[in-house]
N, C-alpha and C positions, 0 to 999 in steps of 0.2 A: 370044590368050586362052587360058590352059591352062586344060584341061578340069576338073571335079570331080573330086578325088580319092575313089576309095573307100577306101584306107587311108594313113594320116598318124602318121609316126612323130617324136618330137622328138629332135633330134639336135643334137651339138656338133661341128661339122665341123673343129674344132681336133683332136680325138680322132681319129687314124688308125683305130683299133679299130672306133669306130662309123661313119664313112666308109664303109669297106669293108663293115661289116655291113649297109649301106643297099645296096649293090651284090649282096649276099648274099641280101636280101629281095627284091630286084628279081630275080634267078636264078630264085629259087623260084616267086615268083608267077606269073611269064612260064612256067614248067615246069608248071605247076598249071592256069593258065587260058589260055595262048597269046594274044600280043598286049598284054602288060603293058608299062605304060611308066611312068617315073620321072623325078623332078627335084627340086631343090632349091629349097625357098621361104626363101630367106635373110632375107627380111624377119620372117618367123614362126617361124624356125628347125625348121622341119620338114623331113623329106623326106617326097615325096608319091608316090605309086602311082596309075594309071588305070587301067581297064579290065579290074577286078579284081573278085572277090568279097570280102567281108569279111576282116580280119586273123583273126580266130577261127576261120576256115576253114582258113587257110593254117596256122596255128599248129597243129589239130587235124589236119591232114594230116601235118604234122614230126611231130610226137608220135609219129603213129602208121606212119611210113615204117622200115622196117629198115635199122639202121646195120652193114655186117660189113667187118671188116677183110681186105683184099684179098689181100695177101701174109702167109699166114700164119707165115711164118719171119720176119719182119721186125716185131717187136712196136714197135720205135720210130718208126720212118719208113713204115709201109706205106701205101700209098694207101686212102683211104677209099672204101667206096662206099656212096652212101645212095638206098634201093630205090623202090619206087614209092608215089607217083605222079611220084616226079621222076627217077629215072633218072640220076643223075649220081654220076661217078668224080671225087674230089678227090685229085690228086696234085701241084699245082701244084711245088712244093718236090724233085720228081724229075724232072719235064717241060719246066721252065723254064729258059731260060737265067740261070745266076745263082739261080736258087730259094733254094738254099740262105741268100743274103745274107739272104733275108726271114724265115726260118725263125727260129722264137723256140726252139722247145724244144730237147732233147738228151738225153743219158746215158741213165737210165732212165724218163723219160717217156715216154709210150707214145701215139702218134698216135690210133688208134682208139678206146682206153681213155678218151682224154681229151674226147673231140668227142662219145663216146655219153652221158658225163655231164653233160657242158654242154647236150646237146641234153635230155637227161631233166628236168634241173633247170628249164629253159624252163616246163615243165608246174606248177610251184611259184607262179607268179605269180599276185597276189591283185589288184595295183594296175590301172588303166585299160592296156589294151595299146597306147594311144600313148605310153606311159612304159615302152617294153619294153626299151630301152636302158638304164635308169635303175633296174630290178629289180637288186637284188644281195642273193648268199646264200651262205652257206658249202655248197660242193658234196661230197657224200659219196659214195661207193660205195654201189652199186644195193641191194646184198646186205650192206651194212656200214656202220651209219649212225654209227661210231664212226672210219672210216677216211676223211678228206677227201682230195678231188682237188684239184689245184693247176692250175690255169687254162694255157693257151696263152701269156698274158700279152701277147694283142693290144692289150688295153682298156687305153688310154694312163693312167688313172685310178691303174694299180698301178704302171707303170714307173717314176715318181721316187722310190718309195718301196721299190722293189724290192731294189736294192743295199743290202749291209752298210754299205758305206762312207758312204752318204747316212743311215742310223738308227742305225749305232753297233753294230748285233749282225744275226746271220743268224736272220730268224723261220723258217727251215726247220730251222734246227739246233735251237731252241727247239719244236718243232711247236706255234706260233702256228695256231690256225684266224683265215684272212682270209676277208674276202668277194671273190665274183669276180661277175661281171657275164655270166652265162652266155648271155645272146642274143646280147650283144657278141661272147664269144669263137667262138660256133659259127658265125654268121652273117660273120663277117670270114673264118674259115676258108674257106667256101664263096665270099663275095666275089672272094678272092684267085685265086680259079681262072680266071676270064675277066678282072678286073680288076686290072693290075697296075700299080704306082706307077712312075713315071719315075726310071731309074736317074740320079745325078748324078756328077760328078767324083770325091766326096769318097765313101770307102768306107763301105756301110751307111746313108747319107743319100738319102732319097727323096722326091720330087716327087708332088701330085699336085692336082688342079683339081676345082673344084664345077660344077655347069652348071644353068642355070633353065630350059630349054625341056624337053617332055617327050619323052622318046627310049628306045627299046627297046634290048634286052639287047646287040643286035648291035652298036652304036655305043658301047658302054661304052668298050670299049678306050681308043678315040681321045677321048673326052671325057675319061676319068682322066688321059690323059698332056697334054694341052691342044693335042693336035693338031687339035680341033675342040673350039671355046671359044665363048662369047659375052660381050658388052660388062660383062655381071654376074658373070663367072666368077674365082672365087678361088683364085688360086694358093698352096699351101701345103708347108711342107716338114718332115719329120720324121726322127729318127734311131732306127733300131734297135741301140738299144745294150747293150751287156754287164753283165749284172745280176748276176754272180757271179765272184769272182777267178779262176776256171780259163778264163774267156774261150769258155764253150761256151754258157751260155744265154743267152738275149736279152729285151727288151722292148720294145715301140712306148713311145716319149716322146711329149708330147704338141708339135703342130705348129706351126710358127710361119708367119704369114701373110707374104705375100712382095709386094715390088711387083708392077705390072702390065707392068713392061718385059721381056715375056716374050723 
């Protein structure tokens, strides 16, 4: 029998951004409290975390942590440092094999700048924290309330409507303000540091698996790729698709549930 969770988050596991945001949430919870365990409750559509303090304390610690650009000469792809109490460097797009296949931003998009803006925007949530992943807002520059910041495009709710061919025009060209889900964008970035999806034979198509038994962060890489699974594990597949005609910028698309013929 699973323990009573101290943190519960509403999650749509077919949104790969939300799935890996759960991994990021568990990563930060374990670094804050040491010994956190997480699992998916597929019957209630929650991600659960045990052996921690309340989610409010985790959010407060995250909002108070320093974020810094590790490589001062690389604005677009610099590793990102998340300071105390987490002490984590996020650089999976640089130090993981084929990490660039999963990287969604490019061109003038600045890794640390986006991360900082998404993290700061989490502080604006007024709803129940259990709905953290559903909190959406237009994200602006910290010191310029008129300049919006585009997200990374991990959240699959943006992906299907991101391509100009799909909607008939380019939102960026027309300078439309669009809703981002900052907790998903930031926590997914963190989650991918430890938890990489499984590569498939199709370029930029990945698989991942849910799990239903409490697990520490050390087991997450094997659980996410399905190397360790249980009878209730769900296997899903998603594409990191191009969203611009230049084939530079990408976005996570919604995942499809696959059969259990592993």
